[in-house]
N, C-alpha and C positions, 0 to 999 in steps of 0.2 A: 410291418408296413404301415403307416396311415392311408388312412380310406379319403380319398378327394371328395369332397359334398360339393358339390355348386346349387346354390340357392337362387332359383329366378322368381323374383316377385315384383309385380306393377305399385308398390307401396313397400315401405321400408321403415320402422322408427330407427332413430330419431329423423330422417331425411326429407319424408312423405307420409302422409297417413290421412287414410278418410275411415277406416272403420278397426278394427282387431286383426286382419289381415298382417297391417302393418309393426302390429305390436309380437305377433309371433313371428312374422319375418324378419324381426330386430334383434328376438333375445333367442330364439334357436340356434341361430349362427354362434354366440355366445358357449352354451350348454353345449353343441356339439366339440366344438374346439376345447374345454375342458374334459371331456371324453377320451380327447388325441385326435380328431379328425383334422383335416385340411381342408376348411370352410374358404370357399369366395362364394360374394355374393354381387349378382346382377340387376340392374335397375334402371327405368329411361329417369334420362334426366331431365327434371319438370323445372318449369321457370320459379317455385318456391326453395326448390334448394340451392339455387343461384342467389336466391333474394334473401336467403338465410346466413349467406356467406359460408358456404360449406367449403372447407377445406379441401381440395384436388387437385392433381396434375395433368397433363395432356402425356397419354403415354404414345402420340404418336402413331399408333392403330386407326389405319382405317378400317370398314369392314363395308363390302360391296354388296348389296342383297337386292334380286330381281321381285318388281311388286308390280305384276298383269305385264304392260307395255312399257314400262319404266324400269332402269336403274337405277338404284338409288345408293350414295354412300352415308356412314355415320360415323362418327367419330368416338371411340372408346376413351374416357377420363377416369381417374384412379384417385378414388379416396378412402376413407377407412374407417372401422368403427372399432374400437379399443383393442386395436390389432388384427382386426380384418380388414382383408381388402374388401372393396365396394366399388366394383365396375360401370358407372354411369353411362349411359347408351344414348348419344346425343344426335340429336337430328332436329332441329327447331320448329321446321315446319310442321313436325308430329307433338312435340314437348313443351314447346315456348308459348305452353297457355296458360290461363288464372288458374282452371279445374284440372284434376286429374282425367276424369272420364267424362266430363259432362255438366252443364250449367246447369241452375235451378229449373230452366225451359225444360229440360232434355241430354240423351246421352249428344256426345259428337259426333256428325254424319259420318265421319271416315274411321270410327274406332277399329274397324277391321283391317283396314290398311296400318294403321298406329300400331297393332298390338301383334299383325304377321311382321311387320318392319323388326318391332322388338325382338321377337323368338327368334326368326332366323339369325338378326345379328348378335343375339346371345349365341348362338351357334356357330357362328363365324368369328366370333371373337377367340371363342374360347381353342378354335382351331389355329389360331396364330403363336405363333412360339415366342414370342417376342413377351407375351402377357406371361406364359409361365404359367398357365393354369389345366390344370388336369381333372377330369370329370371321370369316374368312377359310378358315380349317383348325380344326375340331374333331378334337385328336388324342385318341382313348378307348382306353382302355387294359383287357384283360381283361372278364369277362364279366358285371361286377361296373356297367360303363360303355355294353355292349353294346346298350341299347337305345336311346342316342341316335343314332344311325346309321340305324336302323327310323323313329325320328321326325320325322328330319330326311328322309325319302323319302314321310313319312305327316303326319300332322296338322301338323308345325311347317314343311311346305315352302314355306308361303307367309309364314310368319313368317323364313326362312333360305335366299330364293332364291339367293344365292350361296355360300353355303357348301358345301364339300365336307368328308368325312370322312377319315380313317384309322383303322384299327383294329387294334390291334396283340394277338397274341397271345403270352402270356408262358409261358403252360401250357397245352396244350390237354385235358389229362385235368380241368383243372377247369370246367367249363360250364356252370355254373349251368340245371341242370335241375328243372324244378318241374310239377306235375299240369298239367294241360289247364284245368282248371276257373277256376284264378287268372288264366286268359286277362284276363278282363275289368277287373283291375286294371290293365293296362297301358295303358287307352283307345282301343288301335291297332285299328285297320281290319280284320275277322275275316280278310277275304282276307290276314293276313299269317301267319295261324296256317293253315299249309300245308306241303304238301312243298318247295314252291318257296319258301318262307319261313322260319319259325323251330319251324315242327314237329317233330320229331324222336320216333317210335313212340309217337307219342302224347302227348308229353309239350311241353310248353314247353323250349326252348332255346337260353339268351340267349346263349351264344357264337355259336351258330349266327348268331342274328339281324345280330349283329357283320360276323360274316364273309358273309354276302347282301348286307346294306343297306350296308354304305359302301362310298366311292371306291376306296380302296387298302386291303389288308390287309396286315401284314405279322408276321413272327417274328424272335426275338430275334437268329439266325444263321444263314446261308447252309445249313450242313447241316441243321438243323431245318426249314425251308421245304419241303427236299425227304425228310425221313425223314415229317409230317406227313400226305403224300400216299399215305402207304401203307398198308396193311391192319394191319402190326405196331405202327405209333406214332401212325393217326387219329383213334384213336378213335371209329370210326363214322362221322366226320366228312372221312373222304380224299377220298369221292367229290366232297362239295361243294367241297371244295378246291381239287381237277383242274378242277370247272368254273368256278372263277374263279383257275385258273393265269395270265392272264394280267396278271391284276392285285395279285399276291400276287410276296411280295419278303422276302428275309430280310435283314436289315440288323443287322449284331454289334453289340451293347450295348457302350457304350464302359466307361472308369472314370473318376472322379474322382481326378486323382492330389494334389491339394489336401488332398485327407483319409486319402488312399493312397499314402503316399510316407515310407518310414522315416528321410526323413533330415532331414524336419520334422515328425514325426508324435509330438504332445504325449500320446499316451496308452501308450509305450510304454516302459519302464527305461532305454533308453539309445540314442540316435539313431545310424544308420549311413548310410554310400552304400559304392556301389561303390570307390572309393579309397579307404576307411576301414571294414573291417568289426568292427573291434574290439568295436562296440556290438553287432553281432549275436551274438557271443560271451556278451555278456552278461547278454543279454537271455532266451539259451538257459539260462543258470545260474539267470536266476529264475524261468524258468517252471518247469523240474526242481522247487524246491523250491515253488514255489506248488501244484502238483499232486502234493507228496509220493511223488515218485518217488524211486529207487533207482536210479539209474544214470550210469552216468558222461557225462560232460561231450562224449568221446569216440565216445558211442557216437550213431546218427543218432537223433532224435527225428523224431515224422510225425504232423501236426495233421487234425482232422478237425472243419470248422467246418458244421454242416450241419443242417436238419428234417429230423427222425428218420421218414422215411416210405419205402415200399416202392422208389419211384422210383430213391431214391439207393444202392442196392447193397448193404444192410446184409446181404440173408439170403447173399450168396455170402461177405462179409468176416465172419461170423459163423463159414461153415464153413470160413474160411483162419485163423484168429485164432492156432490154435494153431501153426499150422506158421511163422505170420508172427512172435509173439513165442520163437521157436528161431532165430531171427536175430539175437537181441542188441538190440532195437534198444527205443525207448520210444514211447508214443502216448499223446495225448491228447486228448478228445472233449468239443467243445462244441453243443448243440442240446437242442430239443425238438420233440417229435411224437408220435408215435404209443407207446401206452401199451407194446405189447407190446414195440418197439425201449427205451423208457425201464428196463425189466426186463430186457430181452438184456445193455445196456452196462453197466448195475449186474450184474449176474452174473458179467461178463468183469472188470470190476474187483475184483471180490470174487476171482478165481479168477487174478488177476494185479498182486496189491496195487502190485507194486514198479516195474510196468512200461507200466501203464496206469492211466491218471487221466480220471475222466468226470466230468462238469460237466452236469446236466440242466436247463439252463436259457437262454436268451440274454441276451449280455452283451457293449457295444461292445465296452468297451474292452479286453473277455478274449481278443475275435474280433482285436483289433488284437496283444495282445501273443501272442498263438497263430503268426499270421503270421507276426512278427519272430523268436521264438527258437525256429521248427521249421526242420530240415533239409530235410524235404520234406512233403508235401500230399494228402492221399491222395480220390479221389474218381470210385471207382466203380461211378455211376451207371447203372443199366438204362437209362434216356435222360436227356439234360439238353439244355433249350432253349436252352442258352445256358452259365450258368455265369457267376461275377464271381471267386469264390475262386480260381480258380486263374490268372484275372489278376491278381487283387491277391499273389497269388505269387511270383507272376514279378516283381513290383517288389522285394520284399520278400528274394529270392534264397532260396526256400523251392520247391525244385524240385516239382513238380507230378508225381504218381503218379495217372493218370488211363484210364478207360475211352473207345474212341475212338466217339463218339456224340453228336450236335449239335455245340454251341457248344465244349464240349470237344476235338471232334476238329479243328473249326477253330481254334482258336488255339493247342493242344501238336503237338508238332512231334515223333517218338519221337528218341529217343537216339540208335541204329544209328552208336555209334561216334563218337557228337563231332558228329553235323549236328544234331541237333533240340536242343529245350529243357526236353527233360520226358521222361517216360517214358508209352507209352501201348501198351495193349492191349484187341484187338478181340475176341477169344472173352469173351462172359459166361459167366465158368466161375469157379470156387476155383483150379482150374492154372493158368490165364492169369493170373489176378492174384498168384497167389503167383511164378509164374515172372517177371512181373516188375518185384517186389517183390527177389527173389532179384539180379536187374538191376540196380536202384538202388542196394543194400547194397552190391555188387561195386561198381561205380561210385564209391560214397561213400569208401571206404576205400583210392581212387588220388587220391590229396590235390591233385594237381596235375590230372588228369581233371574231378575235383569244380569246383576251383578256375574253370576255363576252363566248365565248363556252368552254373555261376554267374553268371560273370560276362557268358556268353550271355544268361542269363533276365533279368536286371535292365535290357539294355538294351532289352530288348522294349518297344514302345509301342501302347498300346493305349487312347490319349485320346478321351474324347467328341469331339472336332473331325472327325473321318474318318466315325463314324458322324450326329454331326449336317449335314454336308454332304449325305451321301446321302439323310438325310429331307427335306432340303430340296428335292433332286431330285425326292423323289414327291408334295411338296405343288406342285410347280411341274406333274409329271403330273396330277394333280387335279383343277389349277381352269386346266388345257391352256394355260399360258404359259411365258416359261424367263426372266421379267425379275425376280422378284419380291423376289429378296434379291442382295447384293454378291457374295457368295461361293459359287462353285458347285465341287463336286468334279468332278474329272477323270474320266472315262470310261476 
């Protein structure tokens, strides 16, 4: 019998995205389907989804959600992605906005109400027979859906007696913290607002609710699952995570090679493969032109595609830029985020107009062109739960230069005379970053060594099948069964 899996996520590719969470929530369902699962996806109906003209239909289902002193209704619309049903929770008061979680000035003031409504609406929708959705497992992602495990252990326990929950932490720094006086909006029993529950220094902590009340907790890499149990990376929840250590697992994100493959990528100027790399040279030439750089095509070109935030290591990069620019390289940057980093990169581009190109935006097609046109890809992150761009880069023959943390440490092996698939430094400092860059540039100048490194990188396989098999094992563990799907990962 097929396992019924519901994915509940605040963002899903190709409908709405702010980060890697959307890529995971968009790709995992397809991998699970290929392994024999019956998968349904739930997400909010944001304005940008309608602006994209996503095809969907009204299901005729309305859900009623108590929210504090109000009782609100929401509609359920149905779309699909490659045969997988996607149910959009519609309530314009909460989701018809320009941004998903907040403006550049800060988070929306009513995020607790917005995602409490979403979490309860998902459960109410599953209860409606007309939709035909069944849930052996509800797989929840990040704080925006973290109330679902709490609801199933509390006021919905009779409605979902056999349903188990898996909760994935994509970035523990984002926890969904709110004043305690808003707790009544959740409708949960008062006993859940306690030190053993979702109370955190007198506040509501939605991420903590997901950790405490789910049956299985996962993070997006093995390295990150260990890091978040330490004071340095746990953001105050390290003790809670240690208490759930037996139910905490790291599952490395996979990537969807149907979208990220230079041999088939329709978003790049010229396609290429390991057997024929002429297209990569053409992509580099076009990228240099697109960013109006004045570098030679024989000089290394470095790419950055990132959310511009403290986490991503831009403080040490700013200190290192003068030394890096002296290495006769070019660099292109694509991303949005904190305004201080907008200003930083705009100023750096003004100082190095011939070698540094900056686009303060997010453009998926441009992201593909950067992956294809660059020789190296830089990720000097202070911490990185998983990271996807370093994995995309491997397939595109764009050699990662990364700091050894979280998923970057799990996926990138340091060059060390030809043994690794990229370049990796451990100390979080300008010195370590510059030294590793010098090493990478030195290897780049050795044509034979660089070709061998690029070949090794392009042969790496981080497809979703391996990760999806591991999730199936964990679903089985939560359900206490070993026979819910036809394919199992090897121990």
